[in-house]
C-alpha positions in Angstrom: 0.0 0.0 0.0 1.4 3.4 -0.9 0.6 6.3 1.4 1.3 10.0 0.9 1.8 12.0 4.2 -0.8 14.7 4.2 1.5 17.2 6.0 4.9 16.7 4.2 3.7 15.1 0.9 6.4 12.4 1.3 5.5 8.8 0.2 5.7 5.5 2.0 5.2 2.0 0.7 3.9 -0.8 2.9 3.6 -4.6 2.5 0.6 -6.1 4.1 1.7 -8.8 6.5 -0.1 -10.9 9.0 1.1 -9.5 12.3 3.3 -6.9 10.7 4.6 -4.2 13.2 2.6 -1.3 11.7 -1.1 -2.0 11.8 -0.4 -5.5 10.4 1.9 -4.0 7.7 5.6 -3.8 7.2 7.2 -0.5 6.0 9.2 -1.2 2.8 10.5 2.2 2.1 10.1 6.0 2.4 10.7 8.6 -0.3 10.7 12.4 0.0 8.3 14.2 -2.4 11.2 16.0 -3.9 12.1 12.8 -5.8 8.8 12.7 -7.5 8.3 16.1 -9.2 5.8 14.6 -11.7 3.9 12.7 -9.0 1.6 15.2 -7.4 -1.1 13.2 -5.7 -1.3 9.8 -7.4 0.7 7.2 -9.3 0.3 6.3 -12.9 2.4 3.2 -12.8 3.1 0.4 -10.2 6.1 -1.8 -10.8 7.2 -5.1 -9.3 10.7 -5.8 -10.2 13.4 -8.3 -9.6 17.1 -8.7 -10.5 20.0 -11.0 -10.0 23.6 -10.1 -9.3 26.7 -12.2 -9.6 30.4 -11.6 -9.2 32.4 -10.8 -12.3 34.5 -13.9 -11.9 31.4 -16.2 -12.0 31.0 -17.6 -15.5 27.2 -17.8 -15.5 24.2 -16.1 -13.8 22.5 -17.5 -10.7 18.9 -18.7 -10.5 16.1 -16.4 -9.8 13.1 -17.1 -7.5 12.8 -20.8 -7.0 14.9 -21.6 -10.0 11.9 -22.6 -12.1 10.5 -20.7 -15.1 7.2 -18.8 -14.8 5.6 -21.2 -17.2 5.9 -24.0 -14.6 3.3 -22.1 -12.5 2.0 -22.9 -9.0 4.0 -25.3 -7.0 7.3 -24.7 -8.9 7.7 -21.1 -10.0 8.1 -18.2 -7.5 5.2 -15.8 -7.4 4.1 -12.4 -6.2 0.7 -12.8 -4.6 -2.1 -10.4 -3.7 -0.7 -7.6 -5.9 -2.9 -4.5 -5.9 -2.9 -0.8 -5.9 -5.2 1.7 -4.2 -7.4 4.4 -5.7 -7.5 8.0 -4.6 -9.9 7.1 -1.8 -7.7 4.4 -0.4 -9.8 1.6 -1.8 -8.4 -1.4 -3.6 -8.2 -0.6 -7.3 -10.6 -3.0 -9.1 -9.7 -2.0 -12.7 -7.6 -4.0 -15.1 -3.8 -3.7 -15.0 -2.1 -3.2 -18.3 0.7 -5.5 -17.6 4.1 -5.1 -19.3 6.9 -7.5 -18.8 10.6 -7.4 -19.5 13.0 -10.4 -19.5 16.7 -9.8 -20.1 17.2 -13.3 -21.4 14.2 -15.6 -21.9 16.6 -18.6 -21.9 17.4 -17.9 -18.3 14.5 -16.1 -16.7 10.8 -15.5 -17.4 7.7 -13.7 -16.0 4.1 -14.7 -16.6 1.0 -12.8 -17.4 -1.3 -11.6 -14.5 -3.6 -14.2 -13.0 -6.7 -13.5 -11.0 -8.1 -16.1 -8.6 -10.5 -16.2 -5.8 -8.3 -18.2 -3.6 -5.5 -16.9 -1.4 -3.1 -15.8 -4.2 -5.6 -13.2 -5.5 -4.1 -11.1 -8.3 -0.7 -12.6 -8.9 2.1 -13.5 -11.4 4.9 -16.0 -11.6 8.6 -15.4 -12.2 12.0 -17.0 -12.1 14.4 -19.2 -13.9 17.4 -21.5 -13.6 19.9 -18.9 -14.6 23.0 -20.3 -16.2 23.4 -17.4 -18.7 26.7 -16.0 -19.6 27.6 -12.8 -21.5 28.1 -15.1 -24.6 24.4 -16.4 -24.5 
């Protein structure tokens, strides 16, 4: 959940957790409003991102997530579950998300389309891969 401080205009981002320390949520980050000159009172884009890093002396890239491709879905691929944004009134945004994905090397990593389910995962997507890429791939 993103929250803009009414007094300072600064932004905070929270992750909803069962039993998180702040009203059941965990603070992920805080950003001063000066970083967002184009962001007055709402966001136009919400991004979920991931990256892998490996030492220069390693010959190939490490795995991401569970090490399984997104296409392997539930039970194998890693996922982000219950992904949602909020409207200007603080209510869960019910509209469609125009999902865009980027994969640096589809032979090593992948991300799925959005899935919407009524069970615990809610709106979610899968990601990951075994890695093993080198600069020569």
